[in-house]
Structures are given as C-alpha cells and as structure tokens.
C-alpha positions, 0 to 999 in steps of 0.5 A: 863619974867613975866607970863602972866596968873596966876596958877588959871586962868590956872586951871580955864581953864583946868577944864572948858575943861575938863567939856566942854568935859564931857558935849559933851560927855554926850550930843552924848550919850543921842542923841544916845540913844534917835535914838537908836531903841527901844525897845532894843535887847533882852528886853522884851517888856511889854504887857497889858496881859503878852502873853508867846510864851514859853507857848503857842508855846514851851509847849502847841504846838500851830502853829504859824499860829493859831493866826498869820493867814494871814501870809501865804496870806498877807503883815501882819502876823496879830494879832490874835483877841479876840475871838482867845484867848476865844477859848481856855480861855473860858475853861481855867483859865476862872478866871485868874487875868492876863486874865482880859484884854481879857475878857473884850475885848471880852465883849465890842468888843474892840480889845486889845492893843499890844504894837509893838516888831519889828516894821520897818519905814513907808519907809520901806516895808516889806511882810510877804507871800513872805519871808514865800513862798521863804522859810525864816523861822519864827525863822530867823527874830523873834529868838525862840519865843518858849523859850520867856516868852515874845516876845524880838527883836532879830535883829536890824531893819536896812537896813544892816541887810536887806541887808546882807540876800538880798545878800545871801539868801542861808544862811537863807532859808529852806525847805517849810515844815519846815518853822514854825518849830522853832527848824529846823536845815539842816542835811548837809550844809546849803549853799548847801541846800540854793543854791538849795532852791534859784535855786528851788524858782526862787530867783535873788539877783539882784533883791532883793537888788534893792532898789524899792523891800523895798523902795515904 
C-alpha cells in the first residue's frame, strides 16, 4: 500500500505539534505570572527610603504603635507622617544620603510615597482594630518584621488563608498584652490557650465565615 504522507511531512507535523504544546505551556506560565499576587512571597519590597524594621524594631526597640498609631482604633494601621520620622532624624543621621527624601518631604510638606507590601483587593474589607482587640498578633500576618531589613510579605492575600484562621481562630490568638510582642510564644498549649481566648473574647466562628464579614 502506497504511503499517503511522506516521512518529511510526518516529521514536520510532529515538530509543529511540539511547538504548539511548547507555546501553550509558555502562555499558561506567562498568564499565571501575570495574575500572581505582587509582590512575591518573601521578596523584599524596594522603597524610596530603605526603611529597616530590623533596625528600628529589632535593634532600637520601637513599638509598632509608634509609627502605626491608628492600628488599635481604625481599620487602617496607618503610615507615619514625615514629622514622626523627623522626631528622631532631626537629631540622628541628619546628613545621611538615604534620608534625603525624608528631609525633602518634611521641608515641602509632600508625604513620602511608600510601596505596599500587603495589599488586599478592593472588594475585601479588613479591619486592623478588631483583629488587635481580639488578640491577633502583628506577627501572625506580617511575620518577624524585626528581622527584615526591607519588609516582605509572608502570607498570600488569598481567601483560603483568611478562612483557615477564621475557622480556627484559637490557633492564632494570644493575650492582649502580647499582641505587639513579635517574639511571643505560648508557655503551654497554643490550642488550649486559644480556646480560652475565643470564649473570653466572645468570638463566634459562624459569624467569621459569613461572606458579609469580609465582603461588604
């Protein structure tokens, strides 16, 4: 029986199929990279001023609330005004080149522009103050910032991550006086302590997992 297709044609056909598969794979990878949350996990975020939490929190010992003054009473943690920075830097490192944008901002009155490290979608409502009030520590979402020369993200801004905590808040809760302690560890069982705090703080998981809690 006469061969319908020549070997060369069959080879070209196979190569074409392989090329199509390769292009499809590359397209899927490119699409996934485009929709991937930014910045990437554990990728330090560059800033106009290379602010180091490691230095200010880990070495100097500043409390989170010194800069994020509204975190206990507002849905937003707040970004410090330039005059907060100048409380110290009007006396310390006054000629440091890296602090030139801070001095310029203070003189001009124009606020510094910071790049967001953890940015939730606009359709998600998040309230810092209620999490603080119920005993969720800063480190639960922001990680060991006292060890970060430049801050990076440690959690994915995904609904599943939030739901995991809302379904079992006892895994994350801590005493109120330890919320801002980045190095706190439970002396005994976290689950036993967490269950007591869930009851004491009147936390109802049925409410936490309602859609309207985060989507308003």
